[in-house]
C-alpha positions as CSV (number, residue, x, y, z in Angstrom):
1,M,-0.1,0.3,0.0
2,K,3.0,2.5,1.0
3,N,4.7,1.5,-2.2
4,N,1.5,2.4,-4.3
5,I,1.2,5.6,-2.5
6,S,4.8,6.6,-3.2
7,I,4.5,5.7,-7.1
8,L,1.4,7.9,-7.4
9,F,3.0,10.6,-5.8
10,V,6.0,10.2,-8.0
11,L,3.8,10.0,-11.1
12,T,1.7,12.9,-9.9
13,L,4.8,14.9,-9.1
14,M,6.1,14.1,-12.8
15,L,2.9,15.3,-14.3
16,V,2.7,18.6,-12.3
17,L,6.4,19.3,-13.6
18,I,5.8,18.4,-17.1
19,T,2.6,20.4,-17.1
20,T,4.5,23.5,-15.6
21,L,7.3,23.1,-18.2
22,T,4.9,22.8,-21.1
23,V,2.8,26.2,-19.7
24,G,6.2,27.9,-19.2
25,A,7.8,27.4,-22.6
26,Q,6.9,30.2,-25.0
27,E,6.3,29.8,-28.5
28,Y,7.0,33.0,-30.6
29,R,5.0,33.9,-33.6
30,I,6.9,35.5,-36.5
31,G,5.4,37.0,-39.7
32,I,7.2,37.1,-42.8
33,S,6.4,39.7,-45.3
34,Q,8.1,39.2,-48.5
35,F,7.5,41.4,-51.6
36,V,8.5,38.9,-54.3
37,E,10.3,36.0,-55.1
38,H,13.7,36.4,-56.4
39,P,17.1,35.0,-55.3
40,A,18.1,38.0,-53.3
41,L,15.0,38.2,-51.2
42,D,14.7,34.4,-50.9
43,S,18.3,34.5,-49.5
44,A,17.8,37.5,-47.0
45,R,14.6,35.2,-45.9
46,E,16.8,31.9,-45.4
47,G,19.3,34.0,-43.5
48,F,17.0,35.6,-41.2
49,I,15.4,32.2,-40.2
50,Q,19.1,30.7,-39.7
51,G,20.1,33.9,-37.8
52,L,17.4,33.1,-35.3
53,A,18.3,29.5,-35.0
54,E,21.9,30.6,-34.3
55,E,20.6,32.5,-31.1
56,G,18.3,29.8,-30.1
57,F,14.8,30.8,-31.7
58,T,14.4,27.6,-34.0
59,E,11.3,25.5,-35.1
60,D,11.0,24.1,-31.7
61,N,10.0,27.4,-30.4
62,V,9.1,29.7,-33.2
63,K,5.9,29.4,-35.8
64,F,6.6,31.3,-38.8
65,I,3.6,33.0,-40.9
66,E,5.0,33.6,-44.4
67,Q,3.1,35.6,-46.9
68,N,4.5,36.8,-50.6
69,A,2.7,40.1,-52.1
70,Q,3.7,38.6,-55.7
71,A,5.3,42.3,-56.6
72,D,1.8,43.8,-55.7
73,F,1.6,46.8,-53.8
74,A,-1.9,46.7,-52.5
75,T,-1.2,43.0,-51.6
76,A,1.7,44.1,-49.4
77,Q,-0.7,46.6,-47.5
78,S,-3.1,43.6,-47.2
79,I,-0.3,41.4,-45.7
80,A,0.4,44.3,-43.2
81,Q,-3.3,44.7,-42.3
82,Q,-3.5,41.0,-41.6
83,F,-0.3,40.8,-39.6
84,K,-1.5,43.6,-37.7
85,S,-4.5,41.8,-36.3
86,N,-2.6,38.4,-36.0
87,N,-1.1,39.0,-32.3
88,L,2.6,38.2,-33.6
89,D,5.8,39.0,-31.5
90,L,7.8,40.2,-34.4
91,I,7.5,40.9,-38.0
92,L,9.9,40.6,-40.7
93,A,9.2,42.9,-44.0
94,I,11.6,41.9,-46.9
95,A,12.0,44.7,-49.4
96,T,11.1,48.4,-49.2
97,P,7.5,48.1,-50.4
98,N,6.7,45.9,-47.6
99,A,8.5,47.6,-45.2
100,Q,6.5,50.9,-46.0
101,A,3.5,49.1,-45.8
102,A,4.4,47.8,-42.2
103,A,5.5,51.0,-40.8
104,N,2.2,52.6,-42.3
105,V,-0.2,50.0,-40.7
106,I,1.8,48.4,-37.6
107,K,2.5,50.5,-34.6
108,N,2.7,48.3,-31.5
109,T,4.5,45.1,-32.9
110,P,8.1,45.2,-33.4
111,V,9.1,45.1,-37.2
112,L,12.5,44.4,-38.6
113,F,13.2,45.1,-42.1
114,T,15.9,44.0,-44.5
115,A,16.8,44.4,-48.2
116,V,15.8,48.0,-47.9
117,T,18.2,50.4,-49.7
118,D,17.2,53.9,-48.0
119,P,14.8,53.5,-44.8
120,V,15.2,57.2,-44.2
121,E,14.2,58.2,-47.7
122,A,11.6,55.6,-47.8
123,G,10.3,57.3,-44.6
124,I,10.4,54.1,-42.4
125,V,12.9,55.3,-39.8
126,N,13.8,58.7,-38.5
127,S,17.3,58.2,-38.9
128,M,19.7,55.1,-39.5
129,E,21.4,55.6,-35.9
130,S,17.9,56.5,-33.9
131,P,15.1,54.9,-35.7
132,G,12.7,56.3,-33.2
133,G,9.5,53.7,-33.5
134,N,9.0,50.3,-33.7
135,L,11.1,49.4,-37.1
136,T,14.6,48.9,-37.5
137,G,16.5,46.4,-39.7
138,T,19.2,46.1,-42.2
139,T,20.1,48.1,-45.3
140,D,21.2,46.5,-48.6
141,M,22.6,49.6,-50.1
142,N,25.0,48.8,-52.9
143,P,28.3,50.5,-54.1
144,V,26.5,51.7,-57.1
145,A,29.5,54.1,-58.2
146,Q,31.9,51.1,-57.7
147,Q,29.2,48.9,-59.8
148,I,29.5,51.3,-62.7
149,E,33.2,51.7,-62.7
150,L,33.4,48.1,-62.9
151,I,31.5,47.9,-66.4
152,K,33.9,50.4,-67.5
153,E,36.6,47.8,-66.5
154,F,34.8,45.4,-69.1
155,I,34.2,48.2,-71.5
156,P,36.8,51.0,-71.6
157,G,35.2,52.7,-74.7
158,I,31.8,52.7,-73.1
159,T,29.7,55.7,-74.3
160,D,26.0,54.6,-73.7
161,L,24.6,52.7,-70.8
162,G,21.0,51.5,-70.0
163,V,19.2,51.1,-66.7
164,L,15.8,49.4,-66.1
165,Y,13.8,50.2,-63.2
166,N,10.6,50.8,-61.5
167,P,10.4,54.8,-60.7
168,G,7.6,53.7,-58.2
169,E,10.3,51.9,-55.8
170,V,12.0,54.4,-53.6
171,N,15.1,51.9,-53.4
172,S,15.4,51.9,-57.2
173,V,15.2,55.9,-57.5
174,V,17.9,56.2,-55.1
175,Q,20.1,54.0,-56.8
176,V,19.6,55.4,-60.3
177,D,20.2,59.0,-58.9
178,I,23.7,57.7,-58.0
179,V,24.0,56.1,-61.3
180,K,23.3,59.4,-63.0
181,E,26.2,61.1,-61.0
182,T,28.6,58.5,-61.8
183,T,27.9,58.2,-65.6
184,E,27.8,61.8,-65.8
185,A,31.2,62.4,-64.2
186,M,32.7,59.5,-66.4
187,G,31.3,61.1,-69.8
188,I,28.8,58.1,-70.4
189,K,25.3,58.9,-71.5
190,L,22.6,57.2,-69.5
191,H,19.5,55.7,-71.1
192,E,16.5,55.2,-68.8
193,A,13.8,52.7,-69.3
194,T,11.0,52.6,-66.8
195,V,8.3,50.1,-65.7
196,S,5.5,49.8,-63.3
197,N,4.9,46.0,-63.3
198,S,6.6,42.8,-64.5
199,S,4.8,42.6,-67.6
200,E,6.5,45.8,-68.9
201,V,10.1,44.6,-68.6
202,S,10.5,42.9,-72.0
203,L,9.1,46.1,-73.8
204,A,11.4,48.0,-71.7
205,A,14.5,46.3,-72.0
206,S,13.8,46.1,-76.1
207,A,13.5,49.7,-76.1
208,L,17.3,49.9,-75.3
209,I,18.5,47.6,-77.8
210,G,20.5,49.8,-80.2
211,D,21.0,52.8,-78.3
212,V,23.4,51.3,-75.3
213,D,26.7,49.5,-74.8
214,A,25.4,47.6,-71.7
215,I,22.6,47.6,-69.3
216,Y,22.9,48.1,-65.4
217,V,20.2,46.6,-63.4
218,P,19.8,48.0,-59.6
219,T,18.2,45.8,-56.9
220,D,14.7,46.8,-58.4
221,N,12.4,44.1,-57.4
222,I,10.2,44.2,-60.5
223,I,13.2,44.0,-62.9
224,V,15.0,41.2,-61.1
225,S,12.0,39.2,-60.7
226,A,11.9,39.1,-64.4
227,L,15.5,39.2,-65.0
228,P,15.7,35.9,-67.2
229,S,13.3,37.8,-70.0
230,V,15.7,40.6,-70.2
231,L,18.8,38.5,-70.6
232,N,16.9,36.6,-73.4
233,I,16.5,39.9,-75.2
234,T,19.9,41.1,-74.6
235,N,21.8,37.6,-75.5
236,E,20.2,37.8,-78.5
237,N,21.4,41.4,-79.3
238,N,24.9,40.8,-77.7
239,I,24.2,43.4,-75.1
240,P,26.0,42.5,-71.6
241,V,24.0,43.2,-68.5
242,F,25.7,44.2,-65.2
243,A,24.1,43.4,-61.9
244,S,23.8,45.2,-58.3
245,E,23.7,41.6,-56.5
246,N,24.8,38.2,-56.3
247,G,21.7,36.3,-57.5
248,Q,21.6,38.4,-60.7
249,V,25.0,37.0,-61.4
250,R,24.1,33.5,-61.1
251,Q,21.4,34.1,-63.4
252,G,23.5,35.3,-66.4
253,A,24.6,38.9,-65.7
254,I,28.1,39.3,-66.2
255,A,29.4,40.8,-62.8
256,T,28.9,42.9,-59.9
257,L,30.7,44.0,-56.6
258,G,28.1,43.5,-54.1
259,I,26.9,42.1,-50.5
260,D,25.7,38.7,-49.7
261,Y,22.0,38.4,-48.7
262,K,22.2,35.4,-47.0
263,L,24.9,37.2,-44.7
264,L,22.3,40.1,-44.4
265,G,19.8,37.9,-43.6
266,I,21.6,36.4,-40.8
267,Q,22.6,39.7,-39.4
268,T,18.8,40.9,-39.4
269,G,17.8,37.4,-37.9
270,K,20.4,38.2,-35.1
271,M,18.7,41.6,-34.5
272,A,15.4,40.1,-34.2
273,A,16.7,37.6,-31.6
274,K,17.9,40.9,-29.4
275,I,14.3,42.1,-29.9
276,L,12.8,39.1,-28.8
277,N,15.2,39.2,-25.5
278,G,14.0,42.4,-24.7
279,A,16.1,45.1,-26.7
280,A,13.8,48.1,-27.9
281,T,13.8,48.6,-31.6
282,A,13.5,52.5,-31.3
283,E,17.3,52.4,-29.6
284,M,18.8,49.7,-32.2
285,P,20.8,51.6,-35.2
286,V,19.6,50.1,-38.7
287,E,23.0,48.0,-39.7
288,S,24.6,47.4,-43.1
289,S,26.8,44.9,-44.4
290,D,30.6,45.7,-44.5
291,E,31.4,42.6,-46.6
292,L,31.8,43.5,-50.4
293,K,32.2,40.5,-52.8
294,L,33.2,40.5,-56.6
295,Y,30.9,38.2,-58.3
296,L,31.6,36.9,-61.8
297,N,29.8,34.6,-64.6
298,T,32.4,33.3,-67.0
299,K,29.8,31.5,-68.9
300,A,27.8,34.8,-69.3
301,A,30.9,36.4,-70.7
302,E,31.4,33.5,-73.0
303,T,28.2,33.4,-74.1
304,L,28.5,37.0,-75.6
305,G,32.3,36.6,-76.3
306,L,32.8,39.1,-74.0
307,E,36.7,39.3,-72.7
308,I,37.0,39.4,-69.1
309,P,40.0,41.5,-67.8
310,A,42.6,40.0,-65.9
311,A,42.5,42.1,-63.3
312,V,38.7,41.4,-62.7
313,S,39.4,37.6,-62.8
314,E,42.4,37.9,-60.2
315,R,40.2,39.9,-57.5
316,A,36.9,37.7,-58.3
317,N,35.6,36.3,-54.8
318,V,33.0,34.1,-56.5
319,I,33.3,32.6,-59.9
320,Y,30.2,31.1,-61.7
321,D,31.0,28.9,-64.8
322,Q,27.1,28.4,-65.6
323,I,23.7,30.0,-66.0
324,T,21.5,29.2,-63.1
325,Q,17.8,30.4,-64.4
326,E,16.1,30.4,-60.8
């Protein structure tokens, strides 16, 4: 009888302990709002999840609610409205349009952003050093001037450069303004072709053919999501395309000097972990990546018969010898 009572007592104690641990274990709910699918933004998302996991926030204690706006600004706004009412612990907004939508709608939940070129110009934060609200994150501002200088290394006699972008994206306008300043200083004539949605990309690329020696693609989400159609047109007409980020080079652009979006996402994930552990977004400066790499696609250059300068080959950090249409 005493043994039975002892066993019952132990079992009861174990049940109470398990229940206590279960109740005490917190599951975090994190919303991820992405503007469109393309290699750079996908890598940033994967990196964010990895960065959180490295800080102890894994699938065991985190539930991710992922939404994609499919390059539609109205949908990005709808996702923000949905996330506002979902009782989330934290939100990640990937790309400028989704970060702007979150800033307009969500006032109480901490919001991290990534792949945003100029968060101040976009009206997302008060300043890079002191965001001042419930949003902070990482910028993907590229060394645009250096990227244009890289084009001139490949084509020393370049006189006309084309640029494709969506003027409705603040991030794109910021980059194109730098391109204008840089090309003017270098004596290169800039030809702009603009789009408002992905269905216009092929026509815009075609409009540049015959007028330019090369085309530069900034980190414009509309253009990058439709990059294969751009490359089909430019390859047929022997026009090299130069990129602003790694994913474009992997898909068939010639080269770029840029950041690693996977690492940028990891950096953002670690910032998110600090917030989940109690840090205040308003006091957390916007961060950027200090690590630049030179990406080169030898297969893309070979396809166009474009000679790769020895100085570029020697300092390239990542070399692709095939074209991956993702």
